[in-house]
C-alpha positions as CSV (number, residue, x, y, z in Angstrom):
1,M,0.0,0.1,-0.2
2,G,1.2,3.1,-0.7
3,T,1.9,5.8,1.9
4,G,-1.6,7.4,1.5
5,Y,-4.7,7.2,-0.4
6,K,-4.8,9.3,-3.3
7,P,-8.0,10.0,-5.2
8,L,-8.5,8.0,-8.6
9,P,-8.8,10.3,-11.5
10,I,-11.9,9.3,-13.1
11,G,-13.2,11.3,-15.7
12,V,-10.2,14.0,-14.6
13,D,-9.5,15.2,-17.8
14,D,-7.9,18.8,-16.1
15,F,-4.3,18.4,-15.9
16,E,-4.5,21.8,-13.1
17,K,-6.6,20.1,-11.2
18,L,-5.8,16.6,-11.1
19,I,-2.7,18.0,-9.2
20,T,-4.1,20.5,-7.4
21,K,-6.4,18.3,-5.7
22,G,-4.2,15.5,-5.2
23,Y,-5.1,12.5,-7.6
24,Y,-3.4,9.7,-8.4
25,Y,-1.5,10.8,-11.7
26,V,0.3,8.6,-14.4
27,D,3.3,10.8,-15.3
28,K,2.8,11.7,-19.3
29,T,4.6,14.8,-19.4
30,W,7.4,13.0,-21.8
31,L,5.5,14.2,-24.4
32,I,6.1,17.4,-24.2
33,K,9.7,16.6,-24.6
34,E,8.6,14.4,-27.8
35,L,6.6,17.3,-29.5
36,L,9.6,19.5,-29.0
37,D,12.1,17.2,-30.7
38,M,10.1,16.3,-33.6
39,K,9.0,19.9,-34.3
40,G,5.8,18.9,-36.2
41,E,3.8,21.9,-36.7
42,A,0.3,20.5,-37.0
43,N,0.3,17.2,-35.3
44,L,-2.9,14.5,-35.4
45,F,-3.4,12.1,-32.4
46,T,-6.0,9.1,-33.5
47,R,-6.4,7.0,-30.7
48,P,-9.9,5.2,-29.6
49,R,-12.0,7.1,-26.6
50,R,-10.8,7.5,-23.3
51,F,-7.1,7.0,-23.5
52,G,-6.3,10.3,-22.3
53,K,-6.2,12.6,-25.1
54,T,-8.0,15.2,-23.3
55,L,-6.4,15.2,-20.3
56,N,-3.2,15.1,-22.7
57,L,-4.1,18.3,-24.4
58,S,-4.6,20.0,-21.0
59,T,-1.5,18.9,-19.7
60,L,-0.1,20.5,-22.7
61,R,-2.3,24.0,-22.3
62,C,-0.4,23.6,-18.7
63,F,2.9,23.9,-19.9
64,F,2.8,26.3,-22.9
65,E,0.8,28.9,-21.6
66,R,1.3,31.7,-20.9
67,V,-0.5,33.6,-18.1
68,G,0.3,36.4,-15.5
69,E,2.8,36.4,-12.7
70,E,0.5,35.7,-10.2
71,E,-0.8,32.7,-12.0
72,S,1.9,30.8,-12.7
73,R,1.9,27.3,-13.3
74,S,5.1,26.1,-13.1
75,H,4.6,24.8,-9.9
76,L,2.0,21.7,-11.0
77,F,5.2,20.3,-12.6
78,D,7.0,19.8,-10.0
79,G,8.3,16.3,-9.8
80,L,7.3,15.3,-13.1
81,K,9.0,13.7,-16.2
82,I,9.3,16.8,-18.0
83,M,11.2,18.6,-15.5
84,G,14.3,16.9,-16.0
85,A,14.6,16.9,-19.7
86,G,17.0,20.5,-19.3
87,D,16.7,23.9,-19.8
88,A,16.4,23.2,-23.7
89,Y,12.4,21.7,-23.1
90,T,11.6,23.8,-19.5
91,S,12.7,26.8,-21.0
92,H,9.5,26.6,-23.3
93,Q,7.2,26.6,-20.1
94,G,4.6,29.7,-19.8
95,R,5.8,31.1,-23.0
96,Y,3.4,30.8,-25.7
97,P,-0.4,32.0,-25.9
98,V,-2.4,29.1,-26.4
99,I,-6.2,28.4,-28.0
100,M,-7.6,25.0,-26.8
101,L,-11.1,24.6,-28.7
102,T,-12.7,20.9,-27.7
103,L,-15.4,20.5,-30.6
104,K,-17.4,17.4,-28.5
105,S,-20.0,19.7,-27.4
106,A,-21.1,20.2,-31.5
107,K,-22.9,16.3,-31.1
108,Q,-26.5,17.6,-31.8
109,E,-29.4,16.9,-33.7
110,T,-29.0,19.6,-36.6
111,Y,-26.4,21.4,-38.4
112,A,-27.9,24.6,-36.7
113,L,-27.5,23.1,-32.9
114,A,-24.3,22.3,-33.9
115,Y,-22.9,24.9,-35.4
116,R,-23.9,27.3,-32.7
117,C,-22.3,25.1,-30.2
118,L,-19.3,25.0,-32.4
119,R,-20.0,28.8,-32.6
120,E,-19.9,29.4,-28.5
121,A,-16.6,27.2,-28.2
122,V,-14.9,29.6,-30.2
123,A,-16.2,32.8,-29.3
124,N,-15.4,31.7,-25.7
125,E,-11.5,31.0,-26.1
126,F,-12.0,35.1,-27.5
127,V,-13.7,35.7,-24.1
128,R,-10.8,34.2,-22.5
129,H,-8.5,36.3,-24.4
130,N,-10.1,39.7,-24.0
131,E,-6.4,40.7,-22.7
132,V,-5.7,41.5,-26.3
133,L,-8.2,44.3,-27.1
134,A,-5.9,46.1,-25.5
135,S,-2.7,45.7,-28.1
136,L,-5.5,46.0,-31.3
137,A,-5.4,49.2,-33.6
138,T,-8.5,50.9,-34.9
139,D,-8.2,49.8,-38.4
140,G,-11.4,47.2,-37.9
141,K,-9.9,44.2,-35.5
142,K,-10.4,45.4,-32.3
143,E,-14.7,45.7,-33.8
144,K,-13.6,42.3,-35.6
145,F,-12.8,40.8,-32.1
146,C,-15.6,41.7,-30.4
147,R,-17.9,40.3,-32.8
148,L,-16.5,37.2,-32.5
149,R,-16.3,37.5,-28.8
150,D,-20.3,38.5,-28.9
151,E,-21.6,35.9,-31.3
152,L,-22.8,38.9,-33.2
153,T,-21.1,38.3,-36.7
154,D,-21.9,35.4,-39.5
155,E,-20.5,32.2,-40.2
156,G,-17.9,33.6,-43.1
157,E,-16.0,35.0,-40.1
158,Y,-16.0,32.2,-37.7
159,R,-14.6,29.6,-40.3
160,T,-11.5,32.2,-40.2
161,A,-11.9,33.0,-36.5
162,L,-8.7,30.6,-35.4
163,A,-6.4,32.1,-37.4
164,F,-7.8,35.7,-36.9
165,L,-7.4,35.1,-32.8
166,S,-3.3,33.7,-33.3
167,E,-3.0,36.8,-35.1
168,C,-4.2,39.1,-32.3
169,L,-2.3,37.1,-29.7
170,Y,0.8,37.6,-32.0
171,R,-0.1,41.2,-31.6
172,H,-0.3,41.4,-28.1
173,Y,2.5,38.7,-27.0
174,G,5.0,38.7,-29.7
175,E,4.9,34.9,-29.3
176,K,3.2,33.0,-31.6
177,A,0.2,30.8,-30.8
178,I,-0.2,26.9,-30.2
179,I,-3.3,25.8,-30.8
180,L,-5.2,22.8,-29.4
181,I,-7.8,21.1,-30.7
182,D,-9.7,18.1,-29.2
183,E,-12.3,15.6,-30.5
184,Y,-12.0,17.0,-34.0
185,D,-13.9,13.9,-35.4
186,V,-17.0,14.0,-33.1
187,P,-19.0,16.7,-34.9
188,L,-18.1,14.7,-37.9
189,E,-18.9,11.5,-37.0
190,N,-22.4,12.6,-35.6
191,A,-23.1,14.6,-38.8
192,Y,-23.1,11.9,-40.8
193,Y,-25.3,9.8,-38.7
194,A,-27.5,12.9,-38.7
195,G,-27.9,13.8,-42.2
196,F,-25.7,16.9,-42.4
197,Y,-22.3,15.5,-43.1
198,D,-21.5,18.0,-46.1
199,E,-22.4,21.1,-44.3
200,M,-20.1,20.4,-41.1
201,I,-17.2,18.9,-43.6
202,A,-17.2,22.5,-45.2
203,F,-16.8,24.6,-42.1
204,I,-14.6,22.3,-40.3
205,R,-12.4,22.0,-43.6
206,S,-12.2,26.1,-43.4
207,L,-11.8,26.3,-39.7
208,F,-8.8,24.3,-40.0
209,E,-7.4,25.1,-43.1
210,S,-7.4,29.0,-42.5
211,A,-5.4,28.3,-38.8
212,L,-3.0,25.4,-39.8
213,K,-2.3,26.0,-43.8
214,T,0.9,28.4,-44.1
215,N,-0.4,30.3,-40.7
216,P,2.5,32.8,-40.0
217,N,1.2,33.1,-36.5
218,L,1.3,29.9,-35.1
219,E,4.2,27.4,-33.3
220,F,2.5,24.3,-33.9
221,A,-0.6,22.8,-33.5
222,V,-2.0,19.4,-31.9
223,I,-5.3,18.1,-32.8
224,T,-6.8,14.8,-31.1
225,G,-9.8,12.2,-32.8
226,C,-10.3,8.4,-32.9
227,L,-9.9,8.3,-36.6
228,R,-7.8,9.2,-39.2
229,I,-10.1,11.4,-41.8
230,S,-8.9,11.3,-45.3
231,R,-6.9,14.7,-46.1
232,E,-9.5,14.8,-48.9
233,S,-12.5,15.8,-47.0
234,I,-10.8,18.1,-44.3
235,F,-7.4,18.5,-44.3
236,T,-6.8,19.6,-48.0
237,G,-3.3,20.6,-49.2
238,L,-2.9,20.5,-45.3
239,N,1.0,19.4,-46.4
240,N,2.3,20.4,-42.4
241,L,-0.1,17.8,-41.0
242,E,2.0,15.0,-39.4
243,I,0.1,11.9,-38.3
244,A,0.7,9.7,-35.5
245,S,-1.8,6.8,-35.4
246,V,-2.0,3.9,-33.5
247,L,0.1,2.5,-36.4
248,D,3.3,4.6,-35.4
249,D,5.6,4.3,-33.0
250,N,5.9,8.0,-32.5
251,Y,4.2,9.2,-28.9
252,S,3.0,5.6,-29.1
253,E,3.4,5.8,-24.9
254,H,1.8,8.8,-24.1
255,F,-2.0,7.5,-24.5
256,G,-2.6,4.4,-22.7
257,F,-1.6,2.9,-19.2
258,T,1.7,0.6,-20.4
259,S,2.4,-2.4,-18.6
260,S,4.7,-0.8,-15.8
261,E,2.6,2.0,-14.9
262,V,-0.8,-0.3,-14.3
263,N,1.4,-2.7,-12.2
264,E,2.8,0.3,-10.8
265,L,-1.0,1.8,-10.0
266,L,-1.8,-1.6,-8.5
267,Q,0.8,-1.7,-6.2
268,F,0.1,1.5,-5.0
269,Y,-3.0,0.9,-4.1
270,G,-2.4,-2.6,-2.9
271,Q,-3.6,-4.8,-5.8
272,G,-0.7,-5.8,-7.0
273,A,-2.2,-9.4,-6.8
274,R,-4.9,-8.9,-9.6
275,M,-2.3,-7.9,-12.3
276,D,-3.0,-11.1,-14.2
277,K,-6.9,-10.4,-14.2
278,V,-6.3,-6.7,-14.9
279,R,-3.9,-8.2,-17.9
280,E,-6.6,-10.8,-19.6
281,W,-9.6,-8.0,-19.5
282,Y,-8.0,-4.4,-20.3
283,D,-4.6,-4.9,-21.9
284,G,-4.2,-6.2,-25.8
285,Y,-3.7,-2.7,-27.1
286,R,-0.8,-1.8,-29.4
287,F,0.2,1.8,-30.3
288,G,2.8,1.1,-32.8
289,S,5.0,-1.6,-30.7
290,T,4.2,-0.6,-27.3
291,E,1.7,-2.8,-25.5
292,V,-1.3,-0.6,-24.0
293,Y,-3.8,-0.9,-21.1
294,N,-7.1,1.1,-21.7
295,P,-6.8,3.3,-18.8
296,W,-10.5,4.3,-18.3
297,S,-10.7,0.9,-17.3
298,V,-8.2,0.6,-14.8
299,L,-8.7,2.9,-13.5
300,N,-12.2,1.7,-12.7
301,Y,-11.2,-1.7,-11.6
302,T,-8.3,-0.3,-9.4
303,K,-11.2,1.5,-7.5
304,A,-14.0,-1.3,-7.1
305,L,-10.5,-3.4,-6.0
306,Y,-10.1,-0.6,-3.6
307,T,-13.2,-0.8,-2.1
308,N,-14.0,-4.4,-2.4
309,P,-11.0,-6.5,-2.8
310,N,-13.1,-9.5,-4.2
311,A,-14.8,-6.9,-7.5
312,F,-15.2,-8.6,-10.6
313,P,-14.1,-7.1,-13.6
314,S,-16.6,-5.0,-15.6
315,P,-16.5,-3.8,-18.8
316,Y,-16.4,-0.3,-18.0
317,W,-15.2,1.3,-21.4
318,S,-18.5,-0.4,-23.2
319,N,-20.4,2.0,-21.2
320,T,-19.0,5.3,-22.8
321,S,-18.6,4.5,-26.3
322,S,-22.3,4.2,-28.4
323,N,-20.8,0.6,-29.6
324,T,-22.8,1.6,-33.0
325,I,-20.3,0.4,-35.3
326,I,-20.6,-3.4,-33.8
327,R,-24.0,-3.4,-34.4
328,D,-24.5,-2.3,-37.7
329,L,-21.2,-4.5,-38.8
330,I,-24.0,-7.7,-37.0
331,K,-27.0,-6.6,-38.7
332,R,-24.8,-6.2,-42.0
333,S,-23.1,-9.6,-41.7
334,D,-23.6,-12.1,-44.6
335,T,-22.4,-15.5,-44.3
336,A,-18.4,-14.7,-44.2
337,V,-18.8,-11.9,-41.9
338,K,-20.4,-14.0,-39.3
339,D,-17.9,-16.7,-39.9
340,E,-14.8,-13.8,-39.5
341,I,-16.9,-12.7,-36.1
342,E,-17.2,-16.7,-34.7
343,T,-13.4,-16.6,-35.4
344,L,-12.3,-13.3,-33.5
345,I,-14.8,-14.4,-30.3
346,A,-13.1,-17.8,-30.4
347,G,-9.6,-16.2,-30.0
348,G,-8.6,-16.2,-33.6
349,T,-7.5,-13.6,-36.2
350,I,-8.4,-12.2,-39.3
351,V,-6.8,-10.5,-42.3
352,K,-7.4,-7.0,-44.0
353,P,-6.0,-4.3,-45.9
354,V,-5.3,-1.4,-43.7
355,H,-7.5,1.9,-44.7
356,E,-5.7,4.8,-42.8
357,D,-7.7,7.2,-45.2
358,I,-11.4,7.1,-45.1
359,T,-14.3,9.5,-44.2
360,Y,-17.5,8.9,-42.5
361,G,-18.7,8.3,-45.8
362,D,-16.8,5.6,-46.9
363,I,-17.3,3.3,-44.1
364,Y,-20.7,1.3,-45.4
365,Q,-19.5,0.9,-48.9
366,S,-17.0,-1.9,-47.8
367,K,-17.1,-4.6,-45.0
368,D,-13.4,-3.9,-45.3
369,N,-13.6,-0.7,-44.1
370,L,-15.6,-1.0,-41.2
371,W,-13.4,-3.4,-40.0
372,N,-10.9,-0.7,-40.2
373,F,-13.2,1.5,-38.3
374,L,-13.2,-1.3,-35.7
375,F,-9.1,-1.1,-35.5
376,F,-8.8,2.6,-35.3
377,T,-11.4,3.1,-32.8
378,G,-10.3,-0.1,-30.3
379,Y,-12.4,-2.8,-30.7
380,L,-9.6,-4.8,-32.7
381,K,-6.3,-5.1,-32.0
382,Q,-3.3,-5.4,-34.6
383,I,-1.3,-8.7,-34.7
384,N,0.9,-8.1,-38.0
385,R,1.6,-5.9,-40.4
386,W,2.8,-6.2,-44.0
387,M,3.1,-5.2,-47.6
388,E,1.5,-7.6,-50.4
389,G,2.4,-5.7,-53.6
390,N,1.2,-2.0,-52.9
391,S,-1.4,-3.2,-49.9
392,Q,-0.6,-2.8,-46.6
393,M,-2.4,-6.2,-44.9
394,M,-2.6,-6.4,-41.4
395,E,-3.6,-9.8,-39.0
396,M,-6.4,-8.2,-36.0
397,A,-7.9,-9.7,-33.1
398,I,-10.3,-8.4,-30.3
399,P,-7.8,-7.1,-27.9
400,N,-9.1,-8.4,-24.2
401,A,-11.8,-10.1,-22.5
402,E,-13.7,-6.5,-21.8
403,V,-14.1,-5.9,-25.7
404,A,-14.9,-9.6,-26.0
405,Y,-18.0,-8.9,-24.0
406,I,-18.8,-6.0,-25.7
407,Y,-19.2,-7.8,-28.8
408,E,-20.8,-10.9,-27.0
409,N,-23.3,-8.8,-25.5
410,M,-24.2,-7.2,-29.2
411,I,-24.4,-10.3,-30.7
412,R,-27.3,-11.4,-27.7
413,N,-29.3,-8.4,-28.6
414,W,-29.3,-8.6,-32.3
415,F,-30.5,-11.8,-32.0
416,R,-33.2,-11.2,-29.5
417,E,-34.4,-8.3,-32.3
418,V,-34.0,-11.0,-34.6
419,I,-36.6,-13.6,-33.4
420,S,-38.8,-11.0,-31.8
421,V,-40.0,-10.8,-35.2
422,R,-39.7,-13.6,-36.8
423,D,-42.7,-16.7,-36.9
424,L,-41.5,-19.3,-35.0
425,S,-44.9,-21.3,-34.9
426,V,-43.3,-24.3,-37.1
427,L,-40.8,-25.0,-34.3
428,Y,-43.0,-24.5,-31.2
429,Q,-45.6,-26.7,-32.6
430,A,-43.1,-29.3,-33.4
431,M,-41.8,-29.2,-30.2
432,L,-45.0,-29.5,-28.0
433,Q,-46.1,-32.2,-30.4
434,G,-43.2,-34.5,-29.9
435,D,-41.9,-33.9,-33.4
436,A,-38.6,-34.6,-33.4
437,A,-37.3,-34.3,-37.0
438,V,-39.3,-30.8,-37.5
439,F,-37.8,-29.0,-34.0
440,Q,-34.6,-30.6,-35.3
441,E,-34.7,-28.6,-38.9
442,E,-36.4,-25.3,-37.6
443,L,-33.6,-25.2,-34.7
444,S,-30.6,-26.1,-37.4
445,T,-32.1,-23.2,-39.7
446,L,-31.5,-20.8,-36.8
447,L,-28.2,-22.4,-35.7
448,R,-27.0,-21.3,-39.5
449,E,-27.8,-17.8,-39.5
450,S,-27.1,-17.2,-36.4
451,I,-23.8,-15.6,-35.1
452,S,-22.2,-18.3,-32.5
453,Y,-19.7,-16.9,-29.7
454,M,-18.1,-19.8,-27.2
455,D,-20.0,-22.4,-28.7
456,S,-17.8,-25.4,-27.4
457,R,-19.5,-24.0,-24.3
458,E,-23.3,-25.7,-23.3
459,E,-23.8,-22.2,-21.8
460,F,-23.7,-20.6,-25.4
461,Y,-26.5,-23.3,-26.2
462,H,-28.4,-22.8,-23.5
463,G,-28.9,-19.1,-23.9
464,F,-29.4,-19.0,-27.6
465,L,-32.1,-21.6,-27.1
466,L,-33.6,-19.9,-24.6
467,G,-33.6,-16.7,-26.3
468,V,-35.4,-18.9,-29.0
469,M,-38.3,-19.6,-26.1
470,G,-38.3,-16.2,-25.6
471,N,-41.8,-15.6,-27.5
472,M,-43.5,-18.6,-25.7
473,H,-45.6,-15.6,-24.0
474,E,-48.6,-18.3,-23.3
475,Y,-46.4,-20.6,-21.3
476,L,-44.2,-21.0,-18.6
477,V,-40.3,-21.3,-19.3
478,K,-38.2,-22.0,-16.6
479,S,-34.3,-22.4,-16.8
480,N,-31.5,-24.6,-14.5
481,R,-34.9,-25.1,-11.7
482,E,-34.2,-28.0,-8.9
483,A,-36.3,-31.0,-9.9
484,G,-35.6,-34.2,-8.8
485,D,-31.8,-34.9,-7.9
486,G,-30.5,-32.0,-9.9
487,R,-31.3,-29.3,-12.3
488,Y,-33.0,-29.4,-15.5
489,D,-31.8,-27.3,-18.4
490,I,-35.2,-26.1,-19.7
491,C,-38.8,-26.6,-18.8
492,V,-41.2,-25.2,-21.2
493,R,-45.0,-25.8,-19.5
494,S,-48.8,-24.7,-20.2
495,L,-51.3,-23.9,-17.8
496,D,-53.5,-26.0,-19.2
497,V,-52.2,-29.8,-17.6
498,S,-53.8,-31.2,-20.6
499,Q,-51.2,-29.8,-22.7
500,A,-47.6,-32.2,-22.2
501,P,-44.7,-30.1,-20.7
502,V,-41.7,-30.5,-21.9
503,I,-38.3,-30.7,-20.4
504,L,-35.3,-29.8,-22.5
505,E,-31.8,-31.3,-21.5
506,L,-28.6,-29.8,-23.8
507,K,-25.0,-31.4,-24.2
508,V,-22.6,-30.3,-26.5
509,S,-20.6,-32.6,-28.4
510,D,-16.9,-33.0,-29.7
511,T,-17.5,-34.6,-33.0
512,F,-20.2,-34.4,-35.5
513,K,-21.0,-38.1,-34.8
514,G,-20.8,-37.8,-31.6
515,M,-24.3,-36.1,-31.3
516,E,-26.4,-39.1,-31.6
517,G,-24.4,-40.4,-28.5
518,S,-25.0,-37.2,-26.8
519,C,-28.5,-37.3,-27.4
520,R,-29.1,-40.5,-25.8
521,Q,-26.7,-39.7,-22.7
522,A,-29.3,-36.0,-22.3
523,L,-32.2,-38.3,-22.1
524,R,-30.7,-40.4,-19.5
525,Q,-29.9,-37.8,-17.5
526,I,-33.4,-36.9,-17.2
527,Y,-34.6,-40.3,-16.4
528,D,-31.6,-41.0,-13.8
529,R,-32.0,-37.3,-12.0
530,H,-35.9,-37.9,-11.9
531,Y,-36.3,-34.2,-13.8
532,D,-40.0,-35.1,-13.9
533,D,-41.4,-36.0,-10.5
534,V,-42.8,-32.9,-9.6
535,L,-44.9,-33.0,-13.0
536,P,-47.5,-35.5,-11.4
537,E,-48.3,-33.4,-8.3
538,E,-49.5,-30.2,-10.4
539,G,-51.4,-32.2,-12.4
540,Y,-50.0,-33.3,-15.5
541,T,-50.5,-36.5,-17.3
542,E,-47.0,-36.8,-19.6
543,V,-44.0,-35.5,-20.6
544,L,-42.0,-34.5,-23.6
545,N,-38.2,-35.1,-23.0
546,Y,-36.2,-33.8,-25.1
547,G,-32.4,-34.7,-25.4
548,I,-30.8,-32.5,-28.0
549,A,-26.9,-32.3,-28.9
550,F,-24.9,-29.9,-30.3
551,F,-22.0,-29.3,-32.5
552,R,-21.0,-26.4,-33.9
553,K,-24.1,-25.0,-36.5
554,Q,-25.2,-28.4,-36.2
555,C,-28.1,-30.2,-33.5
556,R,-29.7,-33.9,-33.3
557,I,-32.8,-33.8,-31.6
558,E,-34.6,-37.1,-30.1
559,V,-37.5,-36.9,-27.9
560,E,-39.2,-39.5,-26.0
561,R,-43.0,-39.3,-24.9
562,K,-43.5,-40.7,-21.1
563,D,-46.8,-41.6,-19.3
564,L,-46.9,-39.8,-15.2
565,M,-49.6,-42.0,-14.5
């Protein structure tokens, strides 16, 4: 246990608050050194959601931003890595005017609302830098500044507002501005799904081009997002843009937690013994050649462990993302895609060409684009990468247990939706009448159309069959209830005691040929453990006992009608 408890910074993405309030901090300040070393004028970092992008931008602002003597932030970095880098780096501290803009508020239903939010965000930066008015001459710039600050001008002026603000800052301070833009692709993603993508692209393109392309008042810029949007759609002609995606080694350690950082964190909170479980659930990402853990989930699980040492891991990250793309992939899947999803969930890999530059409009143009979107947003990880001719190929897998849970949950939800609108009357009638052949045929059809996960385990088929029975609203469907000398798998019965209830016992076979023996074993278990003993007491005079064996997407069903009198 550490020398004293520190609160965990869950949801805290303000660096100054994190430090002054004494939160536990995983030191990522070496990012500052690497930025200064690389000397990129416009830098785009793409990482999945909740991997520390916003906190890193806040850190950059606190380090570089010029503030009044009474507001000095130098103390915030005491003892952190960057302070040991030398004067060549620390001399940049508190030197530059900084423009910081987050675009996440533009997630709105209409372009008018989204634009209003963006306008307000830009205007707030003018309010924050109101001190520059003293340095503006009366040549119209002061009036323009006030119009932008007070939201009293048109969209045309806001399209070039960041470039204008950087000019004003240079006039006032004599130093070029640093521009930090967070979540640049949020308004684009939202606009695509909401139906005003072209309008939003046009605005964002103008905003970025004016601020980042041949801007003489720009020291450097850092932009963050999840997806690398193609130059053609938004970064047109921006030749100074340097991109660091999850494929690149540059900056690979600065987003997410490394293995040593996670181990140190767990040790501090007295949970070092849980390292293997944390690795199973939240590790598995690879940025460049660096192994990376999901920081959001690690922090949440560490907090849960501190409160309850026996806490189970949970899919914390899944609750912060829409997961829409996985649902869309499943809904659009043909037989080949279903097979690939099943391969991934079983722990296997798939190989796809890499498309780094895509637009939201391209996502659904091909299944390869969907797979790429899943990779760049954190739902798949890189195993290996190579060139085939002029194409870059990648072997991909599901990163960890947390993401596997997201896939499985989406599949369950998709199956429930499919079953809810499907006519299963033939299957139900066959089962209730003891027609094993038709029951088997109908169930086999559903199996072939489904997406299976963990189909070597009985619980998958148990859940699958319960889902199939979910529309039998006039019947009681019970699962894993005590009966006789054990617990039956599933029992279906009517309140009408003249209709024979159904007991279903399930087995998974290791081979196709072995299904026949597994059926007989299942039937014997019903009799040997007396699962039907309670039924005569409730007035039933006969029962249909089913032994059902599964092998992958195949099933075999045998039935025996038993007289209970």
